[in-house]
C-alpha positions, 0 to 999 in steps of 0.5 A: 592714723598713726602719728610720730613726733620727732619723726625726722630724728634718728628714732622717729625715722626708724619707727616710721620705717617699721610702720611702713612694713605693715601700714600704708604711707598715707596713714602715717603722720610724720610730725616734725618741727621742720617739715623741710627735713622730712621731704624724703618721707613726704616723697614716699607718701607719708603725711608730713605735718609741722609739730613744734613742741614749743608752738602748741597751735602746730600740735593741734593741727598736726594731730587732726584725725590721729588715732594713735600717737607716739610721743618721742621725748624731746632732745632738750637737755632740760625743760622738757616737761612743758614741751611734753605737756603741750603734746599730751594736751594736744593729744587729749584735744585730738581724742587719740585712742592711744598715746605711747611715750618713750621714757627711760628704763625704770624711770620711776625709781632710777637715781639718774637725773635724766630720769626726773623729767621722764618720771614727771612726764609719766605722771602727767600722762597718768593724770591726763586720762588718755589711754597710754602705754609707757615705753621705758627705753634703756640706753641706746648702744649707738650712744656708746659707739659715738665714742668709737673714733676717739677710742680707736685713736687713743686706745681707750673708752672713758666713763664713770660707770665702774663695772656697771652693766648696761642693757643697751639695745639697738635703736632699731630694736626700740623702734620696732617695739614702738611700731608693734605697740602702735599697731597691735592691741592690748597695750593701754595701761602697760609700762614696758621696761625695754632692754637688750637680751645681753648686758655688758660693762664698758670694759666688755665693750672695749674688749669687743672693739679690741677683738674686732678692730685688731687693736688694743682698746681699754676702758678707763674709769674716771671720777664723775667730775673728771668725766664730766670735765672731759665731755665738756672739753670736747664740746658738750654743753656743761649741763649735758656733760654733767647729766651724762656723767651722772647717768654713768654713776647711776649705771654703776649702781644698776640703774641701766641694767634689766634682764626682763626680756620685754623688748625681745618679746615685743619684737618677736625676736632676739635683740641685736647683739653687741657684736653686730652693732660694733661690726657695723660701727667699724665698717661705717 
């Protein structure tokens, strides 16, 4: 039995889709905070169970009979560690044979503030005694492309990453890797640094958008505080805006670059190229 936390989210749904390629639906548990948001999965035969990180009693019930568990990190901006600890404790009580956790690229050494709670979660997992595998996901290319409509309107992407290279990959590639780790042997005790085959700077992202859109789009680099202010002005909570600006600065120092190729090896194919993801985003 396989369980995916946060299963109604973007990554969780893609992991379940990947699992359904080889695993019967009735052996997959979609562990979600709000079961109503996963009715479509239930209609396909997936077991939908309430699992609220903030209500540990729901986690105990959700993990009954589960052998392998994917803990998808909480989307909370801060205060994620207690939520993750609740899941890890419940996994221990359930006696899972494998706990997989979606961490952040080079979480143990990254200067990005976003890495702090990932690093702390990895430490909790290490001391739990559970057989575990750490999936250190790089940036999602889709996160960059969320700014595409604004970039097309104003003719520019903005950021604070200077010429930093992002080894960003498609969300579906990270999902495929998680499914492989859950359904194959030999992963307990391992940590995977997961990133795309080809890195890009934000200026190169802008150039690719320009090429495909037939419209000039540039990259304007801002100071960290100025970038955070812009993000806040468009509606992001100040703390989240600050974390994103900090992550860009970390990227300028190489924190979101990796060329180890672990992601492609896990999924058995090249990672999805930037050109393809830009084309999809422009169509949508």
